[in-house]
N, C-alpha and C positions, 0 to 999 in steps of 0.2 A: 415642470414647475407651473403652478397655477398663475394665469395672467392677472387675475384679480389680486392675488396675494402680492405679486411683483409690483403692481400699481400702488397698492396700499403701502408697501415698504418704501417706495420712492416718495410718495406724498408725505408720509410720516417723517422721513429723513429731512425733507425740505422744511417742514414745520419745526422740527427739532433744531435745525441749523439756525433758523431765524429767531427762535425763542430761547431754548435751554442751553445751546452750545456757547452762548456768550459767557456762560459761567465756567466753561472749560477752555477758554482762550489761552493760548501760549503767547505771551506778549500781546499783540493785537491780532493774532492769527487764529481763525476758527477752523476746525477740521472740516474738510469737504467730504463728508460721509456719503453724500449722494454720488460723487464721482467714483468712490470705491464700489458702491452698489452697482453703478452702471458698468464698471469694469467687470465685476463678478458675473452679472446677468448676461452681459454681452458675450463673455467667454463661454458660458454654459449654453445660451440659447441661440446665438448666432446674430448676424448683422441686422436683420429686420427688427427683431425684438430689441436688440441693444440700441439701435438708432431710435426706435419708437419711444423707449423708456428714457433715453437721453433727451429726446425732444420734449417729452411731457415734463420730466423733472427739471430740465433747464428752463423751460418756459415758466413753470411754476415758480422757480427760484428768481427769474427775472421779474416777474410780476409782483412777487411778494417782497422783494428786497434789494435787488442788485442796483437799481437806479438806471441801468442801461438795457433796454429791451432788446434781446437778441444775442447778447454776448454769451451767456451760459447756454442758451438754446442751441446755437450753432456749434459751439465747442463740444458740448456733451453729445449732440447728435453725431458729429463726426467721429468722436471717440468711440461711441457705442457701435457705429457701423464698422470702423476699422478693426476694433478688437473682436467684433463678432466674426470677421473674416479670419483674423489671426487665430482666434480661439479654436478653430478646427485642428490646429497643429500644436496646441498647448496641452501638456500633461496636467489634468485638472485636479488631481488628488492632493498635490502638495500645496504649500502656502507660498513658496518663493515665486512661482510664476505670476501669482496675483500681485505680489509686492513689486515685482519688476514692471508688470503692466500698469499698476497704479502710479509708479514712479514716472514712467513714460507718459501716461495720460495727464498727470499733474504738470509735467514740464510743458507738454503741448498746450494744455489749457492756459497756463500762466503766460506763455509766450504769445499765444493767440490774443489774450486779453490785452497784454502790454502793447502789441503792435496795432491792434484795433484802436485802442485809446490814443496811441501816439499819432495815428493817422488823422484822427478827428480833433485831437488836442495837442498840437505840436509843442506847446509850452509844458507838457507833462515832463516828469522827471527823466533823467538820463538812464540809459540801459544798465550801466554798471551799478548805479545805486539802487535801481529797481531790482536787479538780479540779486544783489547782496541783501537788501533789506526786505524784499517782499517775496520774490519768486523762490529763492532757495529755502527759506524757512517753511513756506507752505508745502513745497515738494517733500521736504524731510518729514514734516508733521504728518502728511497724508501717508507716506511710505511706512512710517513707524506704526500708524494706526491700522494699516491694511490687514495684518494677520489677525488682529482681534475682531475686526469687522467681518472678515471672511469666515472665521470660525463661527461667529454668531449667525451669519447668513446660511452657512451649511447646515446648522441646526434648524433654522427656520424653514428652509426649503428641503430638509432631509436628504441632502446629497452627500456623496462620499468624497 
């Protein structure tokens, strides 16, 4: 895969999330297409590329709209690195491995963000209500969107 094309896809996904994806919100939840892209590229390209793109995409997302510098940067970097290592053992031609990896990555990211915010904002909501009202819907939304995003990425990057 072309590094420049990967970088362009990551930057475009962040811009789309901040601008156009507010029109395809489900409730108040926006899809995290960048996370799915990091999952896909990490599995295909390995830990270094996955962590690098996770870092760049997460930092861009933090700067342009998260309000907390470092949350998405650290979580997406860790996800990119871990899935890059695991990707060596994943059957890459099917859709289900990506959906399972996106599910796991979404759970990790949402738990990471919850516990990070809880550490610095102890008055934040309780875990049970956060899990039911925020974490679970986002994880389900990302997992459902994964096959469509992966099929699109396979066409863009011309992989099998």
